[in-house]
C-alpha positions as CSV (number, residue, x, y, z in Angstrom):
1,M,-29.3,-113.9,114.8
2,S,-26.4,-116.4,115.1
3,K,-22.8,-115.8,114.1
4,T,-21.4,-117.8,111.1
5,I,-18.7,-120.3,112.0
6,E,-18.0,-121.9,108.6
7,I,-19.4,-122.1,105.1
8,L,-18.2,-124.8,102.7
9,I,-19.0,-125.5,99.1
10,R,-19.2,-129.0,97.6
11,C,-17.7,-129.1,94.1
12,L,-20.4,-130.4,91.7
13,H,-17.6,-132.2,89.7
14,C,-15.3,-134.0,92.1
15,Q,-17.6,-133.7,95.3
16,T,-14.7,-132.2,97.3
17,W,-15.6,-129.7,100.1
18,F,-13.8,-126.4,100.1
19,P,-14.2,-123.0,101.9
20,S,-16.7,-120.7,100.3
21,P,-15.6,-117.4,98.8
22,I,-19.1,-116.1,99.6
23,W,-19.5,-115.2,103.3
24,F,-22.3,-114.1,105.5
25,G,-21.7,-112.7,109.0
26,D,-24.8,-114.3,110.6
27,S,-27.6,-116.8,110.0
28,E,-30.2,-114.1,109.3
29,S,-28.1,-112.7,106.4
30,F,-27.7,-116.1,105.0
31,D,-31.4,-117.0,105.4
32,T,-32.6,-113.9,103.6
33,S,-30.0,-113.9,100.8
34,K,-30.8,-115.0,97.3
35,L,-27.9,-116.5,95.5
36,F,-28.0,-117.1,91.8
37,A,-25.4,-118.1,89.2
38,N,-22.4,-117.7,91.5
39,Q,-19.3,-119.7,90.6
40,A,-16.0,-120.6,92.2
41,Q,-13.0,-122.6,91.1
42,C,-12.5,-125.8,93.0
43,P,-9.0,-126.0,94.5
44,H,-8.9,-129.8,94.1
45,C,-10.0,-130.4,90.5
46,K,-9.6,-126.8,89.3
47,K,-13.0,-126.8,87.5
48,I,-15.5,-124.0,87.9
49,T,-18.4,-125.1,90.0
50,G,-21.7,-123.5,91.2
51,C,-21.4,-121.6,94.4
52,N,-25.0,-121.4,95.6
53,K,-27.1,-122.5,98.5
54,E,-27.8,-125.8,96.8
55,N,-24.2,-127.0,97.4
56,F,-23.5,-125.0,100.6
57,H,-22.9,-126.4,104.1
58,A,-23.2,-123.5,106.5
59,L,-22.5,-123.8,110.2
60,F,-23.8,-121.2,112.7
61,E,-23.5,-120.9,116.4
62,D,-27.0,-122.2,116.9
63,G,-27.2,-124.8,114.0
64,G,-26.6,-125.2,110.4
65,F,-27.8,-125.5,106.8
66,L,-27.2,-128.3,104.3
67,G,-28.1,-127.7,100.6
68,K,-30.0,-130.2,98.6
69,E,-27.0,-131.0,96.3
70,T,-24.8,-132.0,99.2
71,I,-26.4,-135.3,100.1
C-alpha cells in the first residue's frame, strides 16, 4: 500500500490537466475502485468533463497510473 501524492484529470475538451476532485488515500484503494460516470468542471475551459480512471494521472509513493485517454 503506497500513499497517494497527486491525482490529476485531463479535460477531454481542452486537454488541460487539473487536480482531481476525487481522491484516494493510497494505491490499493485506487486500484480496487470502480469509477463510473463521474464528472468535474474544468477550471480552464469551464466545460464538464469525465472524471474517471481513463483520464486520470495518479502518482503514488512507489509509482503511478496513467489512463488510456491521457496519451
